[in-house]
Wavefront OBJ file of the C-alpha trace (Angstrom):
o trace
v -18.707 19.940 -11.177
v -17.851 16.654 -10.019
v -19.010 14.708 -6.812
v -16.594 12.251 -4.859
v -18.224 9.276 -4.210
v -17.346 8.101 -0.529
v -16.586 10.815 1.968
v -13.008 9.077 2.602
v -10.881 6.878 0.404
v -7.901 4.792 2.070
v -5.237 4.086 -0.278
v -2.448 1.355 -0.125
v 0.844 3.194 -1.204
v 3.216 -0.128 -3.134
v 1.411 -0.850 -5.944
v -1.325 1.883 -5.620
v 0.364 5.001 -6.089
v 3.889 4.355 -6.485
v 5.347 1.331 -8.224
v 8.870 0.437 -5.561
v 9.783 -2.480 -7.665
v 13.297 -1.828 -7.866
v 13.904 -0.205 -4.729
v 12.353 -2.939 -3.085
v 13.995 -6.106 -4.751
v 16.845 -4.585 -4.799
v 16.692 -3.733 -1.064
v 15.829 -7.723 -0.698
v 18.537 -9.013 -2.803
v 20.951 -6.740 -0.696
v 19.723 -8.011 2.800
v 19.425 -11.713 1.617
v 23.042 -11.270 0.254
v 24.590 -9.683 3.297
v 23.566 -13.261 5.014
v 24.588 -15.659 2.475
v 21.167 -16.714 1.586
v 20.328 -18.032 -1.522
v 18.203 -15.414 -3.570
v 14.744 -16.470 -5.179
v 13.909 -16.141 -8.357
v 12.005 -12.665 -9.858
v 8.885 -13.915 -10.049
v 8.860 -14.929 -6.233
v 10.377 -11.493 -5.358
v 7.631 -9.764 -6.900
v 5.157 -11.362 -4.749
v 6.990 -10.014 -1.808
v 6.018 -6.521 -2.691
v 2.675 -5.874 -0.672
v 3.381 -8.427 2.197
v 4.398 -7.283 5.671
v 8.353 -7.444 5.501
v 8.080 -9.626 8.965
v 5.863 -12.131 7.142
v 7.912 -12.316 4.106
v 11.209 -12.984 5.743
v 9.803 -15.600 8.278
v 8.106 -17.318 5.631
v 11.544 -17.503 3.634
v 13.861 -18.021 6.520
v 12.093 -19.816 9.135
v 14.706 -19.162 11.812
v 13.351 -15.586 14.097
v 16.707 -14.898 14.508
v 17.761 -14.846 10.820
v 13.978 -12.715 10.270
v 15.277 -10.342 12.606
v 18.749 -9.925 11.267
v 17.271 -9.608 7.659
v 14.444 -7.043 8.653
v 17.092 -4.628 10.334
v 19.489 -5.148 7.183
v 16.651 -4.441 4.899
v 15.416 -1.403 6.783
v 18.745 0.527 7.032
v 19.390 0.007 3.167
v 15.940 0.875 2.545
v 15.725 3.700 4.397
v 18.833 5.205 3.128
v 18.168 4.268 -0.972
v 15.587 1.836 -1.266
v 12.374 4.247 -0.708
v 13.810 6.520 -3.325
v 14.421 3.822 -5.811
v 10.604 4.350 -7.159
v 8.215 6.379 -8.956
v 4.658 7.392 -8.950
v 2.167 6.168 -11.188
v 0.984 8.211 -14.287
v -2.189 9.994 -13.289
v -1.731 9.241 -9.486
v -1.284 12.794 -8.442
v -4.153 14.256 -10.664
v -6.379 11.531 -9.273
v -5.750 12.805 -5.866
v -6.029 16.241 -6.486
v -9.412 15.532 -8.373
v -11.179 13.530 -5.481
v -9.558 15.943 -2.668
v -10.673 18.400 -4.766
v -14.405 16.895 -4.475
v -14.784 17.211 -0.909
v -13.325 13.795 -0.008
v -10.552 13.273 2.634
v -7.501 10.803 1.501
v -5.254 8.654 4.034
v -2.853 6.085 3.148
v -2.935 2.661 5.095
v 0.241 0.678 4.210
v 1.669 -2.694 5.944
v 5.190 -0.638 5.054
v 6.466 1.207 8.465
v 5.265 4.966 8.914
v 8.270 6.721 8.783
v 9.418 5.519 5.004
v 6.154 5.756 3.980
v 5.654 9.793 5.106
v 9.545 10.202 3.696
v 7.997 8.490 0.245
v 5.506 10.350 0.237
v 7.081 14.159 0.663
v 9.659 13.045 -1.417
v 7.392 12.532 -4.453
v 4.937 15.250 -3.892
v 2.158 13.419 -2.650
v 2.506 14.067 1.271
v 0.124 17.254 0.679
v -2.645 15.551 -0.474
v -3.509 13.337 2.195
v -5.129 13.837 5.663
v -3.102 11.237 7.577
v -1.086 8.195 6.901
v -1.073 4.825 9.152
v 1.675 2.364 8.688
v 3.353 -0.256 10.352
v 4.869 0.272 13.724
v 8.447 -1.079 14.506
v 7.217 -2.594 17.530
v 4.674 -4.730 15.391
v 2.030 -3.786 17.098
v 0.613 -3.065 13.705
v 1.956 -5.204 10.845
v -1.609 -6.464 9.471
v -3.055 -5.055 6.553
v -6.046 -5.680 8.714
v -4.817 -4.241 11.982
v -3.183 -0.864 9.261
v -7.081 -0.219 8.117
v -8.280 -0.766 11.999
v -5.520 2.251 12.926
v -6.709 4.207 9.753
v -10.495 4.036 10.559
v -9.535 5.692 13.973
v -8.792 9.088 12.149
v -11.628 9.474 10.621
v -15.382 10.874 11.789
v -18.177 8.558 12.183
v -19.501 9.804 8.748
v -16.124 9.084 6.920
v -15.919 5.637 8.887
v -19.368 4.712 7.372
v -19.217 5.865 3.808
v -15.472 5.116 3.213
v -13.923 2.847 1.035
v -9.735 1.542 0.448
v -8.222 1.017 -2.850
v -5.309 -1.489 -3.144
v -3.466 -4.047 -5.528
v -3.652 -7.077 -3.708
v -5.718 -9.297 -1.403
v -4.401 -8.862 1.313
v -6.320 -4.944 0.810
v -9.400 -6.715 -0.197
v -9.493 -8.998 3.061
v -8.582 -6.159 5.525
v -11.057 -4.006 4.212
v -13.388 -6.626 4.822
v -12.355 -7.468 7.961
v -13.304 -3.924 8.999
v -16.511 -3.694 6.652
v -15.123 -1.565 4.832
v -14.931 -2.055 0.732
v -12.455 -2.467 -1.446
v -11.558 -1.039 -5.070
v -8.840 -3.563 -6.290
v -5.982 -2.145 -8.914
v -4.699 -4.588 -11.179
v -1.682 -2.735 -12.193
v -0.005 -3.737 -9.143
v 1.708 -6.476 -8.047
v -1.025 -8.600 -6.907
v -2.204 -11.166 -9.531
v -5.582 -10.839 -11.386
v -6.282 -14.546 -10.352
v -5.499 -13.686 -6.451
v -7.764 -10.026 -6.953
v -10.483 -11.869 -8.426
v -10.796 -14.708 -5.718
v -10.822 -12.259 -3.108
v -13.911 -10.567 -4.413
v -13.242 -6.567 -4.233
v -16.280 -4.307 -4.834
v -14.474 -3.046 -8.147
v -11.773 -3.612 -10.091
v -9.776 -0.946 -12.133
v -7.102 -2.070 -14.241
v -5.662 1.278 -14.739
v -5.532 4.708 -12.952
v -8.140 6.248 -15.965
v -10.391 3.314 -14.609
v -9.999 3.852 -11.197
v -11.188 8.138 -11.573
v -14.699 7.143 -12.199
v -14.850 4.803 -9.683
v -14.371 7.404 -6.907
v -15.418 10.703 -8.899
v -18.326 11.650 -10.581
v -17.940 13.828 -12.996
v -20.999 13.208 -15.344
v -22.739 16.884 -14.413
l 1 2 3 4 5 6 7 8 9 10 11 12 13 14 15 16 17 18 19 20 21 22 23 24 25 26 27 28 29 30 31 32 33 34 35 36 37 38 39 40 41 42 43 44 45 46 47 48 49 50 51 52 53 54 55 56 57 58 59 60 61 62 63 64 65 66 67 68 69 70 71 72 73 74 75 76 77 78 79 80 81 82 83 84 85 86 87 88 89 90 91 92 93 94 95 96 97 98 99 100 101 102 103 104 105 106 107 108 109 110 111 112 113 114 115 116 117 118 119 120 121 122 123 124 125 126 127 128 129 130 131 132 133 134 135 136 137 138 139 140 141 142 143 144 145 146 147 148 149 150 151 152 153 154 155 156 157 158 159 160 161 162 163 164 165 166 167 168 169 170 171 172 173 174 175 176 177 178 179 180 181 182 183 184 185 186 187 188 189 190 191 192 193 194 195 196 197 198 199 200 201 202 203 204 205 206 207 208 209 210 211 212 213 214 215 216 217 218 219 220 221
């Protein structure tokens, strides 16, 4: 018999549950090319998977009007094609089923807009595992990971809130969780560098889905 180590688990989406590399990088290239803006190298673009979209474009483009234009172009293509250019990491459905079956409530807490996030979960058959999905809002009321996690915590019961954990692949997840007094398990198979994850000092670090499983489940009995 398995026991959930936490009453509730908040999961990041990109780089934690699914590998969105093709869809996100292709859509970034599409947006920048449409605006006639030089493209960054692949290594730089890889670091753009995870942080809030507006922050990434703001850092790269600088000008507020260009940022707004880039976000609009990006989102149009992403909703039509990019969100489906994606794959679920091996072992994730089985992990979610096991943790939920052991009694934990599961939530998604992502910097991605909530609409596409729900669409991705539904498209890849992951939606039934989750009790709620929280993402960024189009009006930018919620954009940072700290804000996303805070909004997700509002969905939890007091017992769940006290005992929950965040699972994510970047320092943004670790830091956002810490800002909300929530422990974070980091996974290194996503898009945060190992050095940045170690520096962020998560509660634990898993290098694979198989390593993540015992951190969420007690299967010793």
